[in-house]
N, C-alpha and C positions, 0 to 999 in steps of 0.2 A: 417106737412105741408099739405095744402089742394089744390085742383085743380078743375077747372070748366071743366066739360066734361069727367072727368075720376077720378078714385079713386087711390091714390098713393098706391103702393105695401106696404103691412105690416101695413097700417093704417086703422082705422075704418072710416065709412062715416063721412063727415063733417057736422056740424050743429046739432042743437037739443040737448036736455038734454041726457046725458048718465050716466049710473051707473058705478062705479068702479073708478080706480085711474087715468084715463086719462081725462083731462079737455075737455069740449065742445069747439069746434072751430067755429068761425063765418063763415058764408057763404059769400065768396067774391062776388063782383059784376061780372056780366058776361062780360068778357073781350075778349073772343075768345076761340078757341079750346085749352084746356089743358094748360092754362096759370097759373103758380103757384103763389099763394100769399105768400109773404115772412113772414111766421109765425115761429119764432124760439124761443126756450127756453120755459120752463113751465110758464104759466101765474100766478100761485099762488105764488107770490113773498114773501109774509110774511111767508107762510108755508115753502117755500124754504129756507129762512134765518134761521128759527127755526131749521129745520132739519140739515142744514149745521153747525149750532152752536153745536148741539148735537154730530154730527159726529166729529167735531173738538175737542170737549171736550174728547170724548172717545179715539181719536187718541193720544191726548196729554198724557192722563193717561197711556195708554199702552206703548207708545214709551219712555216716560221719567221714567217709574217705574224702580227703582234700576239699574240705568245706570252703577253703579260701578262694576257690575259683568257681566261676568266672567273676571278674569285677570290671568296672569301667574305669581303668587306670586307678584302681584302689578305691573307687566309690561304688555305691550300689548300682545294680542293673535293673532295667525295666521298672515295675511298680514298687520294687524295693525303695526307689527314690522318694516315694510318698511315705511309706509306713516306717521305714527305718529311722529317718530323722524325727518323725512324730513320736515314735517310741522313745527316742533319746531325750526329747524334750519333756515327755511324761516323766522320765526317770530323773532328770536334772532340774526340772522346773519347780519342784517342791509341792505341786498340787495334784499330782497323778492325773493330770488332764492336759491335753494339748491346747494351751491357751496363748500360743504365739500368734499375734494378729497377722503375721506374714503368711500364715497358712490359709487365711480366708475361711472358706467353708470346708470343714472337716466332714467327709461324707460317710464315714463308717463309725459304728459304736466302738467303745474303747477296749473290750476284753482281749481281742487278738493283739492289740498294741501293748497291753499290759504284759502279755506273755513275751512279746519281743523285748520289752523293756527289762523284764526279769533276766532274759538271756544276756542282754547288753550289760546289765549290772554285774554279771559274773565274769564276762569275757571282754568287756569294753566295747568301744565303738570301732569295730572292725568286722571283716567278713565272718569270722567265727562267732563273734558276738551277735551279728545280725541273724545267723542261721542256726545256732545251736538249739534254740528252743523249737524251731521247726523240725529239726532232725529228731529230737526227742519225741515230738508229736507223731512224726512219721513212723518211728519204731513202735510206739504204742498202738497205732492204727493196725500195723501188721499183726501184732500179738492179739488184739481184740478180734480181728477178722478170723484168725485161726480158732480162737476160743468159741466164738459164736457159731461158726459153721460146724465145729466139732460137736457142740451142744445140739444143734438142729438135726444133725445126721446121725448122732450116736456113733461116729466113726472118727478115730484119730487120723486115719489115712486121708479121708476127704477133708478134714480140717487142715491137715498138712498141705494138701493140694492147694487149698485156698490161701494158706500162708505163703507158699511159693509164688503163686500168681500175684499176690499183693507185693511181694518183694520185687518182682520182675515187671510190674506195670510202670510204664514211663511217666504217666501223670502223677501217680502217688510218689514215685521216686523224685522227680524234679521238684514238686511242690514241697517235699520234705527237706529240700536243700536250698530253699529261697526264703528271704525275710519278708514274706507276704502273709496275708490273713487266711488264705484258702485252706491250708493244711490244718489250721486250728478249727475251722468250721467242719472239715471232714472228721476230725477227732471227736468233736461233740456229737455229730450225726451218728457216727458208728457207735459211740458210747450209749446214746439214747436208744438206738436200735437194739443193741445187746441187752440193755435193761428191759426193754419191752419183751424180748424173747424170754428172758429169765422170769419176768412177771407172768407171761402166759403159762410157763411150766409151774410156777408156784400156785397159780389159781387152780390149775388142774389137780395138783396135789391136795389142795384144800377141798375141792369138790369131791375128790375120791374119798377123803376121810369122812366127809359128811355122808356120802353114800353108804360107806361101811357101817356108820353109826345108825343108819336107817332114818336119817332126818331129811332126806332129799325131797320128800313129799310133804313136809310140814307146812309148806306154802306153795301155791302154784308158781310163784316167781323165783323159787330157789333161794339158797341161803345168802345172807350177807357175808362178805368175805373178809371183813376187817380192813385195817390199814395195810396198804400195799407199798412197801418200801421201794421195790424195784420200779413201780410206776412213778413214784415220787422222784426217784433218781433220774428216770427218763425226763421228767419235767424240768429238773435242775439242768440237765445237759441241754435240753432244748432252749432254756433261758439263756445259757451261756452261748449257744449257737446263734441265737438272735442278737446277743450282745457282741458278737463278732461281725456278722454281716446280716443285713435285713432279710436276705433271702431265706434265713432260718425259719421265717414265719410259715413258709410252705410246708416244712417238715412238721411244724406244730399241727397244722390242719390234717395232713395225711396220716401222721402217727396217732392222732386222736381217733380217727376213723379206724385205723388198723387195730388199736387197742380194743375198741368197742366190738369190732368183728371177732377178735379173739374171745371176748367175753360171751358173745352170742353162741359161738361154736362150743365153748366149754359147757355152757348150760344145756345145749342140745345134746352133747356127748354123754352127759350124765342124766338124761331123761327128765330135766325140768319141764314141767307141763307147759309153761308159757315162757320160753326162753327169750323171745324178743321183748315182751313186756317186762320180764325179770331184769333184762339188761337196762331197759329204760328206767325202771324204778330203783334198781340197786347200783348201777354202774355209771350212768351218764353224768350225774352230778360229781361224783368223786373223780371220774376220769377228766371231766372238764376242769375241775379244780387243780388237779395235778399236772395235766398236759396242756392246758390253755391259760388258766389264770396265773398259775405259778410262773411260767415263762415270762409273762408280761411283768409281773412283780420283780423278777430277777433282772429283766431288761431295764426297768426304771431304776433299780438299785445300782446298776452299773454307772448311772449318771450322778450318783451322790457326790463324787469329787467335783463334778461340774457345778452342781447345785451349791456346794459349799465354797466354791471359788469366788474370789472377788474380781478376777480378771478373765474368766472364761468367755469365749466368744458368744455373743447374744445372750449372756446370762441375765442382764437387766434390761429387757425390752419393755416390760410392763412399766408404764409411766413415761416411756420414750417413744418407741415405735408403736407399742400397743397401749391403748387407753386403759385407765383404771376402772372404768365403769362397764356397763353393758351386761348382756345375758350371762356371760361367763365370769363376772366379777367375783363370784364366790369361790372360784378355783384359786388356790394359792399362786402367787405371782411366779414362783420358781417353775411350777408346772406349766403355766401359760407361756413363759419364756421358752421352756423346753419344747412346747408344741410349735412355737414360732420357728425355733431352730430346726426341728424335725421336718416341718412343712417346707422349709427352704431346701433341705436335702432332697425331699421328694420332688420338688420342682426342678432341681438340678438334674436328677436322674431322668425325669420325664422329658426334659429338654434335649437330652443326648440322643436325638433321632436322626436317621438318615435323611428324612424329608426336610429337616432343618439345616442340612448341609454338613452334618457331622459324620465324617468318615475316617476310618483308620485302615492302614494297609493290611493289618492282621485280624480285623474283625471277622466274625463268623455268625451264622444263624443256627438256631438249635437243631434243625434237621440234619446238620452236618456233624453234630457232636457224637451220636452213638457210634459211628465208625471212625471218628477222629479225622474227618476229611480236610479240615482246615486247622492245623496246629498253630502254635505261636512261637515266633522267634524271640527269645528273651535277650540274647546277647550274640554279637558277631564282631569279630576282629580278624583281620588278615594282614599278612606281611611277614617278612623274614624275621622280624623281632619277636614273633610269637613262639618260635621254637628254636631259634638260634641259627639255623642253617636253612637256606632255601625258603621258598614261599610256602606258607602253611596257614591254616584257618583254625580259629577257636570259635566255636559256635555252640550255643545252648538252645535247644528247642523243647517246648512243652509238647510232647507227642505221646499218644497212647500206643502201647505196643500192638502193632497190627495183628499179631498172632492171637490176641484176645479181642481187641476192639472191633476187628472186622467180623467177629462172630457174635456181635451184640444182638443183631436182629434175630438170627436163629435161636439164640438163647432166650430172648424175650418170647418168641413164638412158642417154643417148647414149654417155657414156664407158664404161659397163659393156657396152653392145652392141658398141662399137668394139673393146673388149679381147677379148670372148668370140668374136665373129664375125670380126673383122678382124685379131686378134692385134696390136693397136696398143699397144705397150708404154708409150707416153707417157701414155695414160689410166690404165693400170695404176698407174704411178708416182704420178700426181696423186690418184687416188681412194684409193690406199693411205694416202697422207699425210693426205688429208682425213678418212679414217675414223679415223686415230689421234687426231685432235682432237675427234672426235664420238662414236664408238661406245662407248668405255669409260665415258662418263658414265651410260649406261643401267644399269650394274651397281649404282649406288647412287642410285636415282631418288628416294628419300625425302629426300635431302640438299638443303639450300639451294643453289641454283645461280643464276648470273647470266649475262646475255648476253655480258659481256666475256670469259667463258670461251671463247666462240666466236671470239675474235680470231685464234687460230692457224688457224682454218678459212678466214679471209678470203683469204690469199694463194693458197691452193689453189683456191678458187672463181674467183679472177681468172685463174689459169693455165688452168683447165678451160674457161672461157668463151672465152679467147683461142684455145685449141686448136680449139674448135667453129667459131669464125670462120675459122680457117685451113683446116679441113676444107671449109667451104662455099666458100671461094675456090678451093681445089684442085679441087673438083668442077666449078666453073664453068670453071676454066682447062683442065681435061682435055677439055671439050667445046666449047672456044672455036672450033675450026676448023669444026665442024659447025653449032654454034649460037652465033654470036658475041654475039647479044643476051643469051644466058644469062650470059656473063661480065660484061657491062655491068650486068645486073640484079643479079647477086651483089655486085659492087662497090658498087652503089648501096644495097643492103639493109644491107651491113656498115657502110657510111659513115653511114647513117641511124641504125643501132643505136649506133654510137660517139657520134654526136651526141646521142642520147637519154641516154646515160650521162653525158656532160659536162653536158647541160642539167639532169639530175636532181641532179648534184653542185652546180651553181650555185644551183638552187632551194633545196637543203638548207643552203647555206652559212651562213645566219644561225643556224640551230640546231646546226650543227656547231662554230661558233666562239664562240657566246654573244654575237653582235652584237645591238644593240638593234633590236627590231621592234615594231610595234603589236600589241595583243591580237588584232585581226582577222587579221593576218598569222600570228601564232602558231597560231591555230585552223586556218588554211589549211595549215599544215605537218603537222597531225595527220591522216593519211590513214585510219587504222584505229582503232576503239575501243580495241584492245589497246595502242595507243601512249600512252594516257593513264595 
């Protein structure tokens, strides 16, 4: 984005031919002090399409390769054992709800299991059927990460770096090949984030148009911006996220704050006299409706099959466990029964505490997640029968690629500095979303937790690291005329780092896919004592 009268933090000067990966930007007409021209997304569309297609192809090849492994003697592994049969029962039971009394308490909403059921409807009850939908979601996540980073940076190169990082991250890769719910939650989080970034850009385009028309001072609060489809889309995605796992509510809160922050910044950028009050008067209620109320309505809508079912667990508690009178007697019985059901789930989760004696050999606490210090073993089999000759091991671990995850803290520190000192909104967006998947878990630290809860942090880590690479290249590009060797050195360093990420992914491939390896190779894969 360019500006007249000032140079945006983190960008090179506008106008003129430049060398390197960042396209030249046109000099806008002189409109007044520091008025931003809305230039969003990289201008090299054809190259962007080609790069996106290549990333899509690589993502498909990696995500769909040998989906049949690993299994537990032909049955699901790890938490697939919960969600895969529930999805099958949703598919075959006729009610689109898991109403088998043998399941007892079903602790997650149905959206993710509907997607698993759709996959099983196509490919049947087998490993490919369990995992095909997850693989599709994983490919979509890679493509969306590429697109949103390309839009934020106006650079196809930086977007491509983000896409490569997404392909090579162990957490995104493994979750894309498992019949679990987490990759679907990641899908909806990334989609909501991308929609909010597009909404930010659209708002600035509308503000720019109002400024050109001379209407920016018609009111001290700034203009009304009309219906915002991208913000509405973000609300839909957040509703589906909550309909997959309850932890989606954290993103509802953080993304609502992020959207309002974007609105305040837009009004300030175009010299609205009272930007904060303008946001309060013009944006808070619409944002709340789209990003807070709409997700709740969508969440409730996901339980319509439960409400319409005659056999769903806890469906008819009113008149049985719950009395028909009392303060809340005016609430429909179906909603009261649903509240009873949901409160039971909350009690279940609240009771899974270490102090109550609940322990798991692979549990971890959130302070270990940013660097992936305590990964999870999803499957392990050993013996000569695993590869035909000699002793060998088939193991699958959920593990973040150390070449990226071990740089999480430096990335976060640089991002915070860039936002506070340089007012770089891109890092504010990424760190806010990262915090939504991380900080709320510290509020219930005694609870059993697992590394796969950090799956939603992985795409934001990838984006943040790509932004850092882009900053490094921009710095070198801005000094290329005076110090051309600096640009060459920067390109070489970034290329070496990308090569290290790819190499790390290739090295971890056997334990990300459950491929047969020797016991010696298995030991070589374990870099830290906490990985055992």
